[in-house]
C-alpha positions as CSV (number, residue, x, y, z in Angstrom):
1,M,-16.1,1.2,-11.1
2,A,-14.5,-1.8,-11.7
3,N,-14.7,-5.2,-9.9
4,D,-11.9,-7.6,-10.1
5,K,-10.9,-10.8,-7.6
6,I,-7.3,-9.9,-5.9
7,I,-5.7,-12.7,-4.1
8,L,-4.3,-11.6,0.0
9,I,-1.6,-13.6,1.7
10,E,-1.9,-13.5,5.3
11,T,0.7,-14.9,8.3
12,N,1.3,-14.2,11.8
13,I,4.9,-13.9,12.6
14,D,5.8,-13.5,16.3
15,D,10.0,-13.5,16.4
16,C,10.7,-11.2,13.4
17,S,11.9,-7.1,13.9
18,G,10.3,-4.4,12.5
19,E,13.1,-3.9,10.4
20,V,13.4,-6.9,8.8
21,L,9.8,-6.7,8.1
22,G,10.0,-3.3,6.8
23,F,12.8,-4.7,4.6
24,T,10.5,-7.3,3.5
25,L,7.6,-4.8,2.6
26,D,9.7,-3.3,0.1
27,K,10.6,-6.3,-1.6
28,L,7.2,-7.5,-1.8
29,I,6.0,-4.1,-3.1
30,S,9.0,-4.5,-5.5
31,A,7.9,-7.9,-6.8
32,G,4.6,-6.6,-7.9
33,A,2.2,-6.8,-4.0
34,K,-0.3,-4.4,-4.9
35,D,0.0,-3.7,-1.1
36,A,1.3,-4.8,1.7
37,W,1.4,-3.8,5.6
38,Y,1.9,-5.4,8.7
39,S,0.2,-5.0,12.1
40,P,0.6,-5.3,15.7
41,I,-0.9,-8.2,17.0
42,F,-1.1,-10.8,20.2
43,M,-1.0,-14.4,19.7
44,K,-1.4,-17.2,22.0
45,K,0.3,-17.0,25.9
46,N,-0.2,-12.9,24.8
47,R,2.9,-12.9,22.9
48,P,3.5,-9.9,20.9
49,A,3.5,-10.3,17.0
50,Y,2.8,-8.8,13.8
51,A,0.2,-9.8,11.0
52,L,1.7,-9.6,7.8
53,S,-0.7,-9.0,5.1
54,V,-0.4,-8.5,1.1
55,M,-2.9,-8.1,-1.5
56,C,-1.6,-8.9,-5.0
57,K,-2.5,-10.6,-8.6
58,P,-2.5,-13.9,-9.3
59,D,0.1,-14.1,-11.4
60,V,2.4,-12.9,-8.8
61,R,1.3,-15.0,-5.7
62,D,3.8,-17.3,-5.6
63,D,6.9,-14.7,-6.1
64,L,5.0,-13.2,-3.3
65,I,5.1,-16.0,-0.7
66,K,8.8,-17.2,-1.5
67,I,9.6,-13.7,-0.9
68,I,7.8,-13.8,2.7
69,F,9.1,-17.7,3.4
70,K,12.7,-16.1,2.1
71,H,12.7,-12.5,4.6
72,T,10.9,-13.5,7.7
73,S,10.8,-16.3,9.9
74,A,6.9,-17.5,8.6
75,V,7.1,-21.0,7.9
76,G,3.3,-20.9,6.6
77,V,1.0,-18.4,5.0
78,R,-3.2,-18.5,4.6
79,V,-3.9,-17.3,1.2
80,S,-7.8,-16.2,0.1
81,E,-9.2,-15.1,-3.1
82,V,-11.4,-11.8,-2.3
83,D,-13.7,-9.5,-4.2
84,R,-12.3,-6.0,-4.9
85,V,-14.1,-3.2,-6.0
86,I,-12.1,-0.5,-7.3
87,M,-13.3,3.7,-7.8
88,D,-12.5,4.7,-11.7
89,R,-9.4,6.9,-11.4
90,E,-8.8,9.7,-14.1
91,P,-5.2,11.2,-14.2
92,T,-5.5,14.9,-13.7
93,T,-3.5,18.0,-12.2
94,V,-4.9,20.5,-9.7
95,E,-3.5,23.9,-9.6
96,T,-2.1,25.2,-6.1
97,K,-1.3,28.8,-5.3
98,Y,2.2,27.4,-5.0
99,G,2.2,25.4,-8.7
100,T,0.4,22.3,-10.4
101,V,0.3,19.4,-9.1
102,K,-0.4,15.7,-10.4
103,A,-3.2,14.4,-9.1
104,N,-5.4,11.6,-9.6
105,K,-9.9,11.9,-9.8
106,F,-11.8,9.1,-8.6
107,S,-15.2,8.2,-8.9
108,F,-18.0,5.8,-7.7
109,E,-21.4,6.4,-9.2
110,D,-22.2,10.2,-7.1
111,I,-19.0,10.3,-5.6
112,E,-15.9,11.7,-6.5
113,K,-12.1,12.4,-4.8
114,I,-9.2,13.9,-5.5
115,S,-6.1,12.6,-4.6
116,L,-2.7,14.3,-4.9
117,E,0.3,12.5,-6.1
118,Y,2.5,12.4,-3.2
119,A,5.8,12.5,-5.6
120,S,4.6,15.4,-7.1
121,A,3.7,17.1,-4.2
122,K,7.0,16.6,-2.9
123,E,8.7,18.2,-5.6
124,L,6.7,21.1,-5.2
125,S,7.4,21.5,-2.1
126,E,11.1,21.2,-2.5
127,A,11.3,23.3,-5.3
128,K,9.3,26.2,-3.5
129,D,11.3,25.3,-0.1
130,I,7.5,25.3,1.8
131,S,5.9,22.7,3.7
132,I,4.1,19.6,1.9
133,N,1.3,20.0,4.6
134,D,0.8,23.7,3.0
135,I,0.2,21.8,-0.6
136,Y,-2.0,19.4,0.6
137,K,-4.2,22.0,2.7
138,N,-3.8,24.6,-0.5
139,Y,-5.4,23.1,-3.6
């Protein structure tokens, strides 16, 4: 288990399309965001809007804020430092009835989880011409 500090950048946007926000998410992830997402919300006077949230390490904070200002209609952001607890991660492979898939084994105290790597499952799905759901269900 690891503990660290992470930066959370947030802003509410009421005049930006979903396509623009999707484009912005791609830019944020490419620039080093650990995660980025937007959620539908309602602002004052019941205006529909989106809450944009970005998690990052401190060293890319300013770069990501610049991307938000450049690619959205946001004129301000909220920035906070939050504690994060991360499960230990160990790369592994999983044998399925269709073949081997790359995965990650996560652990925290007495809890263990295995998560298939999407790209590896997708590759096997395409190679065997089967549903990716079949791979996820049969490991």
